[in-house]
KOLBA-115928 format. One record per residue (C-alpha): x, y, z; residue number from 1. Coordinates in steps of 0.25 Angstrom, whole numbers, plus 2048, in hexadecimal, padded with zeros to 3 digits. Layout:
BEGIN
> px|py|pz|k
> X|Y|Z|NUM
...
***
This chain:
BEGIN
> px|py|pz|k
> 532|A56|7F3|1
> 53A|A4B|7FB|2
> 53B|A4A|80A|3
> 547|A51|80F|4
> 554|A49|813|5
> 554|A42|821|6
> 55F|A3C|829|7
> 555|A30|82A|8
> 556|A2D|81B|9
> 562|A28|814|10
> 565|A30|807|11
> 561|A24|7FF|12
> 553|A24|805|13
> 552|A33|802|14
> 556|A31|7F4|15
> 54B|A26|7F2|16
> 541|A30|7F7|17
> 546|A3B|7EE|18
> 545|A32|7E2|19
> 537|A2E|7E6|20
> 533|A3C|7E7|21
> 538|A40|7D9|22
> 532|A33|7D3|23
> 525|A37|7D9|24
> 525|A45|7D4|25
> 526|A40|7C6|26
> 51B|A36|7C8|27
> 512|A40|7CE|28
> 515|A49|7C2|29
> 511|A3E|7B8|30
> 506|A38|7C1|31
> 4FA|A3D|7B9|32
> 4FF|A38|7AC|33
> 507|A2C|7B1|34
> 4FF|A22|7A9|35
> 504|A28|79C|36
> 513|A26|79F|37
> 517|A19|798|38
> 522|A0F|79C|39
> 52E|A14|795|40
> 531|A06|78F|41
> 524|A08|787|42
> 520|9FA|78B|43
> 512|9F7|78D|44
> 514|9EC|797|45
> 509|9E7|7A0|46
> 50F|9EE|7AC|47
> 510|9FC|7A5|48
> 502|9FB|7A0|49
> 4FD|9F6|7AE|50
> 504|A02|7B4|51
> 4FE|A0C|7AA|52
> 4F0|A06|7AC|53
> 4F1|A07|7BB|54
> 4F6|A16|7BA|55
> 4EA|A19|7B1|56
> 4E0|A13|7BA|57
> 4E7|A1A|7C6|58
> 4E7|A27|7BF|59
> 4D8|A26|7BD|60
> 4D5|A23|7CC|61
> 4DE|A2E|7D0|62
> 4D5|A37|7C7|63
> 4C9|A31|7CF|64
> 4CF|A35|7DC|65
> 4D1|A44|7D7|66
> 4C3|A44|7D1|67
> 4BD|A3F|7DF|68
> 4C3|A4B|7E6|69
> 4BB|A55|7DD|70
> 4AE|A4E|7DC|71
> 4A3|A49|7E5|72
> 49D|A3B|7E5|73
> 493|A34|7EE|74
> 49F|A2C|7F4|75
> 4AB|A34|7F1|76
> 4B3|A2E|7FD|77
> 4B0|A20|7F9|78
> 4B3|A22|7EA|79
> 4C0|A28|7ED|80
> 4C4|A1D|7F7|81
> 4C1|A13|7EC|82
> 4C9|A1A|7E2|83
> 4D5|A1B|7EB|84
> 4D4|A0D|7EF|85
> 4D5|A09|7E0|86
> 4E1|A13|7DE|87
> 4E8|A0C|7E9|88
> 4E6|9FE|7E2|89
> 4EB|A03|7D5|90
> 4F7|A0A|7DB|91
> 4FB|9FD|7E1|92
> 4F9|9F6|7D4|93
> 501|A01|7CD|94
> 50D|A00|7D7|95
> 50D|9F1|7D5|96
> 50D|9F2|7C6|97
> 518|9FD|7C6|98
> 520|9F4|7CF|99
> 51F|9E8|7C5|100
> 522|9F2|7BA|101
> 52F|9F8|7C0|102
> 539|9EE|7BC|103
> 535|9EF|7AD|104
> 532|9FE|7AC|105
> 539|A06|7B8|106
> 537|A14|7B2|107
> 528|A12|7B0|108
> 527|A0D|7BE|109
> 52F|A19|7C4|110
> 527|A23|7BD|111
> 519|A1D|7C0|112
> 51C|A19|7CF|113
> 525|A25|7D3|114
> 52F|A1A|7D7|115
> 53E|A1B|7D7|116
> 54A|A13|7D4|117
> 551|A0C|7DF|118
> 55D|A13|7E4|119
> 566|A07|7E2|120
> 562|A07|7D3|121
> 564|A16|7D1|122
> 572|A14|7D7|123
> 575|A0A|7CD|124
> 575|A14|7C1|125
> 57E|A1E|7C9|126
> 58C|A1D|7C5|127
> 598|A20|7CF|128
> 59B|A2E|7CA|129
> 58C|A32|7C9|130
> 582|A38|7D4|131
> 573|A3A|7D3|132
> 571|A48|7D9|133
> 562|A48|7DD|134
> 55B|A54|7E3|135
> 54E|A55|7EB|136
> 547|A5F|7F3|137
> 543|A5E|802|138
> 53D|A69|80A|139
> 542|A74|800|140
> 550|A6E|7FF|141
> 557|A67|7F4|142
> 55F|A5B|7F8|143
> 568|A53|7EF|144
> 569|A44|7EF|145
> 577|A3F|7EA|146
> 575|A31|7E5|147
> 582|A29|7E1|148
> 582|A1A|7DE|149
> 587|A18|7EC|150
> 581|A23|7F5|151
> 576|A2D|7F7|152
> 578|A3B|7FE|153
> 56E|A46|801|154
> 572|A54|801|155
> 56A|A61|804|156
> 56C|A6C|7FA|157
> 564|A78|7F7|158
> 556|A7E|7FA|159
> 54D|A7C|7EF|160
> 548|A8B|7EF|161
> 557|A8F|7EE|162
> 559|A87|7E2|163
> 54C|A8D|7DC|164
> 551|A9B|7DE|165
> 55E|A98|7D7|166
> 556|A92|7CC|167
> 54F|A9F|7CB|168
> 55C|AA6|7CA|169
> 561|A9D|7C0|170
> 555|A9E|7B7|171
> 556|AAD|7B8|172
> 565|AAE|7B4|173
> 562|AA4|7A8|174
> 557|AAE|7A3|175
> 560|ABA|7A4|176
> 56B|AB2|79D|177
> 561|AAF|792|178
> 55D|ABE|791|179
> 56C|AC2|791|180
> 572|AB8|789|181
> 576|AC2|77E|182
> 57A|ACC|788|183
> 589|AD1|78A|184
> 593|AC7|78F|185
> 594|ACE|79D|186
> 585|ACC|79F|187
> 585|ABD|79B|188
> 591|ABB|7A4|189
> 589|AC1|7B0|190
> 57D|AB8|7AC|191
> 586|AAC|7AC|192
> 58C|AAF|7BA|193
> 57E|AB1|7BF|194
> 57A|AA3|7BB|195
> 587|A9D|7C0|196
> 584|AA3|7CE|197
> 577|A9C|7CE|198
> 57C|A8F|7CA|199
> 587|A90|7D5|200
> 57C|A93|7DF|201
> 575|A87|7DB|202
> 582|A7E|7DB|203
> 584|A83|7EA|204
> 576|A7F|7ED|205
> 575|A71|7E6|206
> 582|A6C|7E3|207
> 58C|A71|7EE|208
> 585|A69|7F9|209
> 587|A5C|7F2|210
> 595|A60|7EB|211
> 59D|A57|7F3|212
> 595|A4B|7EF|213
> 594|A4D|7E0|214
> 5A3|A4F|7DD|215
> 5A7|A47|7D1|216
> 599|A42|7CE|217
> 590|A42|7C2|218
> 583|A48|7C6|219
> 575|A43|7C3|220
> 56C|A4E|7C8|221
> 55D|A4C|7CC|222
> 557|A5A|7CE|223
> 54B|A5D|7D6|224
> 541|A68|7D5|225
> 547|A75|7D0|226
> 555|A6E|7CE|227
> 54F|A68|7C1|228
> 551|A76|7BB|229
> 560|A77|7C0|230
> 56C|A73|7B7|231
> 574|A6D|7C1|232
> 580|A6B|7B8|233
> 581|A7B|7B7|234
> 582|A7D|7C6|235
> 58F|A85|7C9|236
> 599|A83|7D4|237
> 5A0|A90|7D1|238
> 5AA|A8A|7C8|239
> 5A4|A7E|7C1|240
> 596|A7A|7BC|241
> 591|A6D|7C2|242
> 591|A66|7B4|243
> 5A0|A69|7B4|244
> 5A3|A60|7C0|245
> 598|A56|7BE|246
> 591|A4E|7B3|247
> 582|A51|7B5|248
> 575|A4C|7B1|249
> 567|A4C|7B6|250
> 55C|A42|7BA|251
> 54D|A43|7BF|252
> 550|A3A|7CB|253
> 55A|A2F|7CF|254
> 550|A25|7CB|255
> 54E|A2B|7BD|256
> 55D|A2B|7BB|257
> 55D|A1C|7BE|258
> 552|A1A|7B4|259
> 559|A22|7A9|260
> 566|A1B|7AB|261
> 560|A0E|7AA|262
> 55A|A10|79C|263
> 560|A06|792|264
> 569|A0C|787|265
> 562|A0D|77A|266
> 568|A0A|76D|267
> 56C|A17|766|268
> 561|A1C|75D|269
> 560|A28|754|270
> 560|A35|75C|271
> 553|A3E|75B|272
> 553|A4D|75A|273
> 546|A55|75B|274
> 549|A64|758|275
> 544|A71|754|276
> 549|A7D|74C|277
> 547|A8C|751|278
> 547|A98|747|279
> 550|AA0|751|280
> 55A|A94|752|281
> 563|A92|746|282
> 566|A84|74A|283
> 55D|A79|750|284
> 562|A72|75D|285
> 55F|A65|756|286
> 56A|A68|74B|287
> 575|A69|755|288
> 570|A5C|75C|289
> 570|A55|74E|290
> 57E|A59|74C|291
> 582|A4F|757|292
> 577|A45|755|293
> 577|A44|746|294
> 56F|A37|745|295
> 563|A3D|74D|296
> 555|A3E|747|297
> 552|A4D|748|298
> 544|A53|747|299
> 541|A62|747|300
> 536|A6B|74A|301
> 528|A65|748|302
> 52E|A58|744|303
> 535|A57|752|304
> 528|A52|759|305
> 524|A48|763|306
> 520|A3E|759|307
> 52F|A3E|754|308
> 534|A3D|762|309
> 52B|A31|764|310
> 52E|A2A|757|311
> 53E|A2B|758|312
> 540|A2E|767|313
> 53F|A1F|76B|314
> 54B|A1B|762|315
> 554|A28|765|316
> 561|A29|76D|317
> 561|A38|76F|318
> 555|A40|76E|319
> 555|A4F|76E|320
> 548|A57|76E|321
> 548|A66|76C|322
> 53B|A69|772|323
> 533|A74|779|324
> 52E|A73|787|325
> 521|A79|78B|326
> 521|A79|79A|327
> 515|A77|7A3|328
> 51A|A7C|7B1|329
> 50D|A77|7B7|330
> 50F|A69|7B2|331
> 51C|A65|7AC|332
> 517|A58|7A6|333
> 50E|A61|79D|334
> 51A|A68|797|335
> 51B|A65|789|336
> 527|A63|77F|337
> 525|A69|771|338
> 52C|A61|766|339
> 529|A66|758|340
> 51A|A67|757|341
> 517|A5E|762|342
> 516|A5E|771|343
> 518|A54|77C|344
> 516|A56|78B|345
> 521|A52|795|346
> 517|A48|79B|347
> 516|A41|78D|348
> 525|A40|78B|349
> 524|A34|795|350
> 51D|A2D|789|351
> 528|A2F|77F|352
> 531|A23|77A|353
> 53F|A29|77C|354
> 548|A1E|780|355
> 555|A26|77C|356
> 562|A29|782|357
> 55F|A38|783|358
> 554|A42|781|359
> 559|A51|77F|360
> 550|A5D|780|361
> 552|A6B|77C|362
> 549|A77|77E|363
> 541|A70|789|364
> 547|A77|795|365
> 53D|A7C|79F|366
> 546|A86|7A5|367
> 54A|A89|7B4|368
> 53D|A89|7BC|369
> 541|A8D|7CB|370
> 533|A8A|7D0|371
> 532|A7C|7C9|372
> 536|A6E|7CC|373
> 53B|A69|7BF|374
> 52F|A61|7BB|375
> 52F|A65|7AD|376
> 53E|A61|7AB|377
> 53D|A54|7B3|378
> 530|A4F|7AD|379
> 535|A51|79F|380
> 542|A4A|7A1|381
> 53B|A3F|7A8|382
> 532|A3D|79D|383
> 53D|A3C|793|384
> 544|A32|79C|385
> 538|A2A|79E|386
> 536|A2A|78E|387
> 543|A23|78E|388
> 54E|A2D|78D|389
> 55B|A2A|795|390
> 55F|A38|796|391
> 559|A46|794|392
> 55F|A53|790|393
> 556|A5F|793|394
> 557|A6E|795|395
> 555|A75|7A2|396
> 552|A81|79A|397
> 552|A83|78B|398
> 55D|A8A|783|399
> 55E|A8D|774|400
> 567|A90|769|401
> 576|A8C|769|402
> 577|A88|777|403
> 56D|A7E|776|404
> 572|A78|769|405
> 580|A78|76E|406
> 57C|A71|77B|407
> 574|A66|774|408
> 57E|A64|769|409
> 589|A62|774|410
> 580|A59|77C|411
> 57C|A4F|771|412
> 58A|A4F|76B|413
> 58F|A4B|779|414
> 585|A41|77D|415
> 587|A3A|76F|416
> 595|A37|773|417
> 594|A36|782|418
> 58A|A2C|788|419
> 58B|A32|795|420
> 580|A3D|794|421
> 583|A45|7A0|422
> 592|A46|79C|423
> 58D|A4B|78E|424
> 584|A55|794|425
> 58F|A5A|79D|426
> 598|A5B|790|427
> 58D|A63|789|428
> 58B|A6D|794|429
> 59A|A6F|795|430
> 59A|A72|786|431
> 58E|A7B|787|432
> 595|A83|793|433
> 5A1|A86|78A|434
> 599|A8D|780|435
> 58D|A92|788|436
> 592|A96|796|437
> 584|A99|79C|438
> 57D|A8E|7A3|439
> 570|A92|79D|440
> 576|A8B|790|441
> 57E|A7F|795|442
> 576|A7B|7A2|443
> 568|A7B|79B|444
> 567|A6C|799|445
> 567|A60|7A2|446
> 569|A51|79F|447
> 561|A47|7A7|448
> 560|A38|7A8|449
> 56A|A2D|7A4|450
> 578|A30|7A3|451
> 57C|A26|798|452
> 587|A20|7A0|453
> 580|A13|7A3|454
> 57F|A0C|7B0|455
> 58A|A0B|7B9|456
> 593|9FE|7B9|457
> 58E|9F4|7C3|458
> 580|9F9|7C3|459
> 574|9F1|7BF|460
> 573|9EF|7B0|461
> 565|9EA|7B0|462
> 55C|9ED|7A4|463
> 555|9FB|7A4|464
> 54A|9FC|7AE|465
> 541|A04|7A4|466
***
């Protein structure tokens, strides 16, 4: 949780603190396995190996400290003092090594050291018509940092518990809609109006306080805590949904958005589809995607496994994975994705070689968890981004059947023709809403990461920091 806004701090300083807090949260989530996270370039440079070796040694000493707390020795205080002294020495050497590593492997540095990107660098990838809308929590209140390429503003929005209560209501209404989907039109209309009333209330809490500052802007939304479960593009002002007035995408943090935006464009390769067939579904999702990606390599059922992903993922342009998520609420990094007859943990996605333009997921939506903080969504997206994906398409909750097939067919058809990925996403959502009016269908996905628009004119065109 970040410190609350103060008149003694400039908005820029507050945003830096918020970015550091978000980076530290992920670093702490990964800390116990940090030594296994590879540099995304896959280079085995001496600096990367030295950092990895130092991490291994530090983890061993950290374990000695933990063990010292539960065992007795002849001189426990002296032993602990020696260990802590060695830890301090190694930490100093690690920070020096990471400092040397940063120019060559910036994303590795950020993840390992809980560091952030300088604000001036982040601004260099924000276009004149864009705004990063980054939320954070302080003392039970959600604040919005509005970052443009020439200004920063902090605005107080809603109380966190108010949003959690609204998410509970939204989840309940979605559950009623699922059960009553085949009921008479009058009931379905009532269910739609109930959801719209909740989305209106959420708009009043989160968007109305900043409305005058976002007019005409494309929004790159960085959620915080329970906001990770909220489809911002579905928020309703009484006459329009937010996606109708703004092109919207998402990011893990402003620093992560910078890193995604700076990845170099890869030569187009063959697309890759890993799908599955279901006895109760007459048409596989992969079939619809193949219609718009005719040159894709497609693997189904047991053949659609992790080995195939590793073999062909490194040379693909678009990758779509029709996987299954087995969620671990107690530790999201141990949640697993099932593809074919193989499984991979979220943590191990950080090891995958996927330097592609986009990874799309289906059937991996964790659903709305009003008591959660979105770690399972953030960690999975971060893992795929760290593996090399510029952009990630993933579900908030999992839909099936024709609505899912229709959305994915529309999205991939649009993104093939439109390099501006959030614009393609907006077009796909609009097409979905024409056919399926309920937000349960058309608001179920989020698009996170690089927009595909390239760096703004006049910004630095230096080589990729990764």
